[in-house]
SEBAPA-901281 format. One record per residue (C-alpha): residue in one letter; residue number from 1; x, y, z. Coordinates in pm, whole numbers, plus 32768, in hexadecimal, padded with zeros to 4 digits. Example, Ala and Ser with C-alpha at 12.3 -4.5 7.8 and 13.67 -1.06 7.14 Angstrom:
BEGIN
   resn   resi      u      v      w
      a      1   84CE   7E3E   830C
      s      2   8557   7F96   82CA
END
This chain:
BEGIN
   resn   resi      u      v      w
      x      1   7AA9   7F51   7844
      x      2   7C0A   7F28   78C4
      x      3   7CF0   7F78   77AA
      x      4   7D56   80D8   7783
      x      5   7E1B   817E   7659
      x      6   7F7A   819C   76C3
      x      7   7F89   830C   7652
      x      8   7E4F   835D   7718
      x      9   7EC8   82BD   7845
      x     10   8014   8382   7833
      x     11   7F62   84B2   77FB
      x     12   7E6C   847F   7929
      x     13   7FAA   8438   7A13
      x     14   805B   8581   799E
      x     15   7F1C   864C   7A0D
      x     16   7F06   8586   7B55
      x     17   8057   859E   7BAF
      x     18   80DE   870F   7B79
      x     19   8263   872C   7BC8
      x     20   82A5   87C9   7D0C
      x     21   83C7   88DA   7D32
      x     22   8517   885D   7DE1
      x     23   850F   8866   7F54
      x     24   83A7   8858   7F55
      x     25   82E2   8721   7F8D
      x     26   8174   872B   7F22
      x     27   8071   865C   7FF4
      x     28   8058   8547   7EEE
      x     29   81C2   8530   7EB4
      x     30   823F   83BB   7EB6
      x     31   8300   8355   7FDC
      x     32   8418   826E   7FE4
      x     33   8482   818F   8105
      x     34   859E   806C   80FF
      x     35   857E   7FA1   8250
      x     36   84AF   80DA   82CC
      x     37   85D3   81CC   8289
      x     38   855D   8301   81C4
      x     39   85FB   830A   8051
      x     40   85FF   8456   7FE4
      x     41   865B   84E3   7E6F
      x     42   86DB   8647   7E75
      x     43   86BE   863F   7CF8
      x     44   8589   85AC   7C52
      x     45   8467   8541   7D1C
      x     46   83CF   83C4   7CFD
      x     47   8292   83C8   7C1A
      x     48   819A   82BF   7B7C
      x     49   81B0   8275   7A06
      x     50   80B0   8182   799B
      x     51   8063   80F6   7AF1
      x     52   81E3   80CC   7B45
      x     53   82B1   8196   7C30
      x     54   83E1   8206   7B9A
      x     55   8504   829B   7C63
      x     56   8665   8316   7C26
      x     57   875E   81FB   7BF3
      x     58   8844   8251   7D08
      x     59   872E   828D   7E11
      x     60   86FA   8118   7E06
      x     61   881C   8055   7D9D
      x     62   8918   80F5   7E80
      x     63   8830   80BC   7F9D
      x     64   882D   7F41   7F6F
      x     65   89BA   7F4C   7F4C
      x     66   899D   7F04   7DB9
      x     67   8A7D   7FB3   7CB4
      x     68   8A0C   8082   7B7F
      x     69   8AE0   80DE   7A69
      x     70   8A6D   81AC   793C
      x     71   8AB7   816B   77B3
      x     72   8A59   82B8   7717
      x     73   8AB6   822B   75AD
      x     74   89A7   8111   75C1
      x     75   88D3   81CD   76D1
      x     76   8908   807C   779E
      x     77   88E8   8080   791D
      x     78   8984   7F47   79DC
      x     79   8933   7EED   7B1F
      x     80   89F5   7DEB   7BF5
      x     81   89C8   7D4F   7D4C
      x     82   8A5F   7BFB   7D9A
      x     83   89F9   7B18   7C6C
      x     84   88D2   7BE4   7BF0
      x     85   8928   7C9D   7AD5
      x     86   882E   7D7D   7A2A
      x     87   8853   7E49   78EA
      x     88   874F   7F55   787B
      x     89   8746   803D   7761
      x     90   86AD   8193   775B
      x     91   8560   81A9   76B6
      x     92   853F   801E   76A4
      x     93   8472   7F30   7745
      x     94   8557   7E0C   7711
      x     95   864E   7DB0   782A
      x     96   875C   7CBF   7846
      x     97   8748   7BF8   799F
      x     98   887D   7B0F   79B5
      x     99   887E   7B10   7839
      x    100   8714   7ABF   7804
      x    101   8616   7BAB   777C
      x    102   84EE   7C3F   785F
      x    103   83EF   7D3E   77F0
      x    104   83B0   7E47   78F2
      x    105   8267   7EF1   78E4
      x    106   830E   8042   78D6
      x    107   844A   80AF   7836
      x    108   8564   8177   78D2
      x    109   857D   82E4   7882
      x    110   8673   83F5   78B3
      x    111   85D2   853C   7977
      x    112   86B6   866A   79A0
      x    113   87EB   85AD   7991
      x    114   8769   847D   7A66
      x    115   873A   8322   7A08
      x    116   85B9   82AB   7A7C
      x    117   858D   813B   7AAF
      x    118   844F   8079   7B13
      x    119   847E   8049   7C95
      x    120   83CD   7EF5   7CCB
      x    121   8458   7E49   7B92
      x    122   85C2   7E9C   7C0A
      x    123   8567   7E62   7D62
      x    124   84EB   7D02   7D47
      x    125   860E   7C9C   7C83
      x    126   86E7   7D09   7DA5
      x    127   85F1   7C60   7EB5
      x    128   8555   7D76   7F26
      x    129   83F2   7D4F   7FB4
      x    130   82D4   7E6F   7FA7
      x    131   81A4   7EEC   8041
      x    132   8103   8038   7FE2
      x    133   8040   8101   80C9
      x    134   7F3C   81BA   8008
      x    135   7EF1   82A7   811B
      x    136   8033   8350   8124
      x    137   80B2   82FF   7FB4
      x    138   81DA   824E   8051
      x    139   8290   8116   7F9F
      x    140   8331   802D   80BE
      x    141   8444   7F66   8042
      x    142   84D2   7E4F   8116
      x    143   862C   7DBF   80D8
      x    144   8655   7C2B   810F
      x    145   8779   7BD9   81F0
      x    146   889B   7B2F   8110
      x    147   893E   7AAE   823D
      x    148   8819   79C2   82AE
      x    149   880E   785D   81FC
      x    150   8698   7854   8223
      x    151   85C0   791A   8136
      x    152   850D   7A34   819E
      x    153   8393   7A2B   815B
      x    154   8317   7B7B   81E4
      x    155   83AE   7CD8   81E5
      x    156   84B1   7D15   82F5
      x    157   842D   7DA1   842F
      x    158   846F   7EFB   848F
      x    159   8425   7FA5   85C9
      x    160   8507   80E5   85F1
      x    161   855A   8173   8486
      x    162   86AF   80FE   84A1
      x    163   86E1   7F96   852A
      x    164   8657   7E68   849F
      x    165   85EA   7D58   8584
      x    166   8696   7C65   847A
      x    167   87F3   7CF7   8431
      x    168   87F6   7D9D   82E0
      x    169   88FA   7D45   81EB
      x    170   89B0   7E9F   8222
      x    171   89D8   7F36   8394
      x    172   88EE   805A   83B5
      x    173   897F   81B7   8406
      x    174   8964   81FD   8599
      x    175   88BB   80AD   85D0
      x    176   8875   80F6   8748
      x    177   882E   826F   8738
      x    178   869A   82BA   871F
      x    179   865E   83F7   867A
      x    180   8549   8495   8743
      x    181   84D5   85F3   8701
      x    182   8477   864F   8872
      x    183   8590   863E   896A
      x    184   8570   86B4   8AE5
      x    185   867F   87D3   8B1A
      x    186   876F   875F   8C1E
      x    187   886E   8888   8C04
      x    188   8952   87C5   8B21
      x    189   88CB   87E6   89C6
      x    190   8969   88C1   88A5
      x    191   882B   8918   87FD
      x    192   87B6   8A87   87B8
      x    193   8669   8A7C   8873
      x    194   85CA   8BA1   8946
      x    195   8584   8AD5   8A83
      x    196   85FC   8B16   8BDD
      x    197   86BB   89ED   8C3C
      x    198   87C8   8A1A   8D4D
      x    199   88F4   896B   8CBC
      x    200   8A37   89D9   8C1E
      x    201   8A09   8951   8AD8
      x    202   8AA8   8A16   89C3
      x    203   896E   8A6B   890E
      x    204   897C   8B72   880F
      x    205   8826   8BF4   8841
      x    206   8787   8CD5   894E
      x    207   8749   8BA7   8A27
      x    208   8823   8ADE   8AF2
      x    209   87F6   897D   8A70
      x    210   8683   8934   8A73
      x    211   85B8   88E4   892B
      x    212   8461   8958   891C
      x    213   835D   882A   88BF
      x    214   82B2   8841   8786
      x    215   8126   8874   87E6
      x    216   80BC   87A2   86D6
      x    217   8170   8678   874F
      x    218   80C6   85BB   8860
      x    219   814B   84D2   897C
      x    220   80DA   8377   8956
      x    221   80B8   8326   8ACA
      x    222   8040   81AE   8ACE
      x    223   8019   8093   8A0C
      x    224   7F22   7F86   8AAF
      x    225   7EC1   7E34   8A19
      x    226   7DC3   7D61   8ACC
      x    227   7D25   7C0F   8A7A
      x    228   7C29   7CC6   89C4
      x    229   7CB5   7E22   8921
      x    230   7DDD   7EFB   88F0
      x    231   7DD8   8063   897C
      x    232   7ED5   8162   890F
      x    233   7EAB   82BD   89E7
      x    234   7F3E   8406   89A2
      x    235   7F81   8536   8A93
      x    236   7EC1   860C   89BB
      x    237   7E68   8617   8805
      x    238   7DBB   8516   8744
      x    239   7E2B   83C3   86EF
      x    240   7DE4   833B   85A7
      x    241   7EB5   8220   8527
      x    242   7F23   81BF   83D6
      x    243   7F41   802D   83C7
      x    244   7FDC   7F16   8300
      x    245   7F96   7D95   833C
      x    246   80CC   7CCA   82F9
      x    247   8100   7B59   82D6
      x    248   8207   7A54   8301
      x    249   8205   7AB3   8421
      x    250   80A9   7B36   844D
      x    251   80AF   7C95   84EB
      x    252   7FD9   7DCA   8503
      x    253   809C   7F15   84C6
      x    254   8025   804E   855A
      x    255   80B4   819A   8537
      x    256   8043   82B9   85F6
      x    257   80B0   8402   8531
      x    258   8101   8541   860B
      x    259   816B   847F   8736
      x    260   8298   842E   8812
      x    261   82AA   833D   8952
      x    262   828E   83E0   8AA0
      x    263   83BC   83A8   8B91
      x    264   8335   8255   8C39
      x    265   8313   81B4   8AFC
      x    266   8458   8236   8A71
      x    267   84FC   81A1   8B9A
      x    268   84A2   8051   8B18
      x    269   854A   805A   89DE
      x    270   8675   7F94   8986
      x    271   871A   800F   882F
      x    272   85DB   80D0   8820
      x    273   84F3   7F8C   8832
      x    274   8402   7F61   894F
      x    275   8342   7E22   899F
      x    276   8208   7DCC   8A48
      x    277   8195   7C6F   8ABB
      x    278   8043   7C1A   8A45
      x    279   7F06   7B70   8AEB
      x    280   7E43   7B78   89AD
      x    281   7E10   7A33   890F
      x    282   7E53   7A8E   87C6
      x    283   7F8C   7B5F   880F
      x    284   80EB   7AD5   8844
      x    285   8173   7C2C   88CC
      x    286   815E   7DB4   8886
      x    287   8290   7E8A   8817
      x    288   829F   7FEA   880F
      x    289   83A7   80FD   879E
      x    290   83E3   825F   8723
      x    291   83C5   81FA   85CF
      x    292   83FA   8340   8512
      x    293   8458   849C   8549
      x    294   83DA   8546   8401
      x    295   82C8   8529   8447
      x    296   82EF   84B6   85B8
      x    297   8238   8376   85D3
      x    298   8219   827C   86E3
      x    299   81EF   8116   863A
      x    300   8134   7FEE   86FC
      x    301   814B   7E94   8678
      x    302   807E   7D63   86EF
      x    303   8144   7C0D   869C
      x    304   8015   7B1E   865B
      x    305   8013   79BB   86AF
      x    306   7F1A   798C   8570
      x    307   7E72   7A60   847F
      x    308   7D8D   7B79   853B
      x    309   7CEE   7CAA   84F9
      x    310   7CBD   7DE9   85AC
      x    311   7B6F   7ECF   85CE
      x    312   7B88   8029   8651
      x    313   7A9E   8065   8781
      x    314   79F3   81AF   87E5
      x    315   7A85   828F   88F9
      x    316   7A18   83B4   898E
      x    317   7B89   842E   89C5
      x    318   7C21   84B4   8883
      x    319   7D85   8462   8906
      x    320   7D25   8311   892F
      x    321   7D24   81FD   8807
      x    322   7C72   80AC   8855
      x    323   7C48   7F77   877C
      x    324   7BED   7E12   87B4
      x    325   7CB4   7CF0   8740
      x    326   7BE6   7BC3   869A
      x    327   7C19   7AA2   85D5
      x    328   7C3E   7AED   846A
      x    329   7AF9   7B2E   83B7
      x    330   7AC3   7AD5   8252
      x    331   7B17   7C19   81AB
      x    332   7A88   7C5A   8020
      x    333   7AE9   7D81   7F58
      x    334   79FF   7E27   7E64
      x    335   7AB5   7ED9   7D51
      x    336   79CD   7FD6   7C8A
      x    337   7A8D   802C   7B4B
      x    338   7B08   8143   7AE4
      x    339   7AA9   82AC   7B8D
      x    340   7AB2   840B   7B6E
      x    341   7B92   84AB   7A5A
      x    342   7BAB   832A   79E5
      x    343   7A47   82EE   7956
      x    344   7A70   81AC   78AB
      x    345   79C0   8148   7788
      x    346   7899   8249   76FC
      x    347   7755   8175   76D8
      x    348   76AC   819C   7595
      x    349   75A9   8295   761B
      x    350   76D6   836D   76C7
      x    351   76E8   82D9   7826
      x    352   781B   8276   78D5
      x    353   7898   8142   7942
      x    354   793E   81B2   7A9B
      x    355   77A8   8221   7AF9
      x    356   772D   80AA   7AB9
      x    357   7850   800F   7B4D
      x    358   7838   80E3   7C81
      x    359   76A7   80A0   7C95
      x    360   76D3   7F29   7C62
      x    361   7803   7F10   7D74
      x    362   772C   7FC5   7E6C
      x    363   760D   7ED9   7E40
      x    364   76E7   7DA2   7E75
      x    365   779B   7E41   7FB9
      x    366   764D   7E83   805E
      x    367   75D4   7D16   802E
      x    368   7710   7C9E   80A7
      x    369   7717   7D7A   81C5
      x    370   75D4   7CBA   8233
      x    371   76B1   7B90   8290
      x    372   7760   7BCD   83D4
      x    373   786D   7AD8   8395
      x    374   78E3   7BB1   8272
      x    375   79D0   7CDD   826F
      x    376   796D   7D96   8131
      x    377   7A53   7EB4   809B
      x    378   7A2D   7F9B   7F6F
      x    379   7B57   8021   7EC8
      x    380   7A95   813F   7E6B
      x    381   793C   81B0   7EF0
      x    382   790A   8307   7E2A
      x    383   798B   839F   7CE9
      x    384   7B06   8385   7D22
      x    385   7C28   831E   7C67
      x    386   7D01   820B   7D14
      x    387   7E33   81AD   7C52
      x    388   7E27   801B   7BF6
      x    389   7F5E   7FF7   7CDF
      x    390   7E9D   809A   7E08
      x    391   7D8B   7FAD   7DEA
      x    392   7E78   7E81   7DC7
      x    393   7F3C   7EF8   7F10
      x    394   7E0A   7F47   7FC9
      x    395   7D7F   7DE1   7F94
      x    396   7ECB   7D48   7FD3
      x    397   7F31   7E0D   8110
      x    398   7DE5   7DA9   81A9
      x    399   7E0D   7C56   815C
      x    400   7CD2   7C33   80B1
      x    401   7C53   7ACF   8066
      x    402   7B8F   7B2B   7F0D
      x    403   7BA2   7C4E   7E11
      x    404   7A91   7C90   7D22
      x    405   7AA6   7D84   7C11
      x    406   7973   7E02   7B6D
      x    407   7981   7E9F   7A1B
      x    408   78B0   7EE2   78CC
      x    409   7955   7EA6   777C
      x    410   7952   7F49   7627
      x    411   799B   7EDF   74BA
      x    412   78C6   7EC8   7370
      x    413   7752   7EFC   73A5
      x    414   770B   7DAC   734E
      x    415   77D8   7D1E   7452
      x    416   76F9   7CA3   757D
      x    417   7747   7BD4   76C5
      x    418   77F1   7B98   7816
      x    419   7946   7B31   7840
      x    420   7A01   7AD6   797C
      x    421   7B91   7AFE   7993
      x    422   7C8E   7A61   7A6E
      x    423   7E06   7A78   7A68
      x    424   7EA5   7975   7B6E
      x    425   7E49   7806   7B88
      x    426   7DCE   784E   7CF8
      x    427   7CD0   7921   7C66
      x    428   7C3E   7837   7B52
      x    429   7B46   778B   7C48
      x    430   7AA0   78C7   7CBC
      x    431   7AB4   7953   7B64
      x    432   79CC   7824   7B17
      x    433   78D8   784E   7C2A
      x    434   78AE   79D0   7BDF
      x    435   7865   796C   7A70
      x    436   7779   7865   7AB8
      x    437   76B5   794F   7B8C
      x    438   76C0   7A68   7AB9
      x    439   765A   79E1   7973
      x    440   7505   7998   79CF
      x    441   74C9   7AD3   7A8D
      x    442   7530   7BA3   7959
      x    443   7488   7AEC   7857
      x    444   759F   7B4D   7776
      x    445   765A   7A62   7684
      x    446   7770   799B   772F
      x    447   78B3   7A2C   76B5
      x    448   7973   792E   77A1
      x    449   7A5E   7944   78B9
      x    450   7BC7   79C2   7846
      x    451   7CFC   7A01   7887
      x    452   7DB0   7B4D   7886
      x    453   7EB6   7C48   7918
      x    454   7DF1   7D56   79B3
      x    455   7EA6   7DD9   7ACA
      x    456   7DC2   7DC3   7BDD
      x    457   7D95   7C4E   7BB5
      x    458   7F07   7C00   7B5A
      x    459   7FAC   7CCD   7C9A
      x    460   7EB5   7C78   7D97
      x    461   7F1E   7B42   7E81
      x    462   7DC6   7AC4   7EBC
      x    463   7CC5   7A23   7DD2
      x    464   7C7B   7B35   7CF0
      x    465   7B72   7B4C   7BCE
      x    466   7B10   7C75   7AD9
      x    467   799F   7C65   7A46
      x    468   7944   7D10   7917
      x    469   77CB   7D10   793D
      x    470   7779   7D6D   77DB
      x    471   77BA   7E4F   76D1
      x    472   7759   7FBE   76EC
      x    473   779B   7FE6   7582
      x    474   7678   7EE6   7547
      x    475   7526   7F6F   753D
      x    476   745D   7E5F   75FB
      x    477   758E   7E39   76F2
      x    478   7595   7F88   7747
      x    479   7419   7FC0   7765
      x    480   741A   7EA6   7879
      x    481   754C   7F16   792D
      x    482   74EB   8056   79C0
      x    483   73A4   7FD0   7A2E
      x    484   737A   7F91   7BBB
      x    485   72D1   7E5B   7B82
      x    486   73E4   7DB6   7AAB
      x    487   74D8   7E43   7BA6
      x    488   7428   7DA7   7CCA
      x    489   7405   7C6A   7C1A
      x    490   7567   7C5B   7BD3
      x    491   75E0   7CC2   7D1F
      x    492   7522   7BA0   7DD6
      x    493   75BC   7AB1   7CE0
      x    494   7715   7B34   7D32
      x    495   76E5   7B24   7E90
      x    496   765D   79C7   7E65
      x    497   778F   7968   7DB8
      x    498   787D   7A0A   7EC6
      x    499   77E8   794D   7FD2
      x    500   77F2   77FA   7F20
      x    501   796D   7836   7ED9
      x    502   799F   7887   803E
      x    503   78D9   7754   80B8
      x    504   77D9   7835   816B
      x    505   767B   778A   817A
END
């Protein structure tokens, strides 16, 4: 069951996201990047409230060149940029956008004297595009270029952390100066290292100018793309990148943490952007850079000719990473509702919804995996809590073709039946196919295909459906739903529905 009382959800969030001390950053702290420049608040840290990231007002509006004013008498915040005028009132979900009322999912609040605003709502009004990297708890924001007469349909592409390949609306600080954490000593630096350089630099330490390389940062020595695969090799260490897939234009972005480019690759950089030609039929070119210095990160971007996927290949060398690049494979995301300390509905016999949804999702996954034409991914494969926005971002970032969320419902003990929910018009056809197969498989009363604003089917960008299999509060529904025979039959039906929708015969 998707709906959670607001006070329960707020309590859950307060437990999951403890406040960190100033100057310290918890491993799960939310990190913000604007055109891949790290934004840091020295006062109040960004956090999640009711599935929305809220941030101190100045960390976002000043970065995009907007002006913010505060009216203490009315507790009103006004944000102005060009022809956009946004007025918000503390503790009110109603905002005025160019004089028109809009309802936000969370209200602005005051925290330690700082005004905290919902990031995505404000950013979207200002023309900001967002991607979410769940592996690093990072929000990546991209400003559209006001000077370009053509609309920007995808994120601004960045390779060096300072200079976007499409000019930003404001000139970045030191746009041509890469910030590399490892620099060879040439006797002219003014650092305080303890090395043995022979120059005459004015260093204040015991050395004479050379810096000590960080042993945890590894040199990337080669980036090679053949007509079949990409290989990235470091001098030592282990290479495990995080990735994003971006559209308009199509790109695969790979970030290798704790790495910097070795000298031969650094010499290929122009304004910290290097480029390699491609012989791969699906790749236009390869770009690379020293993308970030905290942590040190090498970014590799594959500019694609069309949609494509990568698949990591085994290698005997831990300092080497390989992946084949192939035509896009149809991808289906199966979402098992709830998990861990979000148990979902409690059944009439005391069992948890989260256990039913995980069991069902795994059965659907295993049947889908038998078809080699499909790439099947799960939002969770064990008893883990995954925030709703993370489930959405996961499916959106990999550009999934379909999203199916599985749930159990709860109401009066007399209520029984199967319901299928969708939100966006492009999801209606998928919802109808799922429902057509689910009803005979469950044998429960038909409670129809319905529209709803559940977050996982509202914010996803592909056809997305939420299936309420039956009512755990009903004795007959619940008795069937936890049986393997019932789950096996329903899983087969859902797989048949997915294949029919995708026209896989």
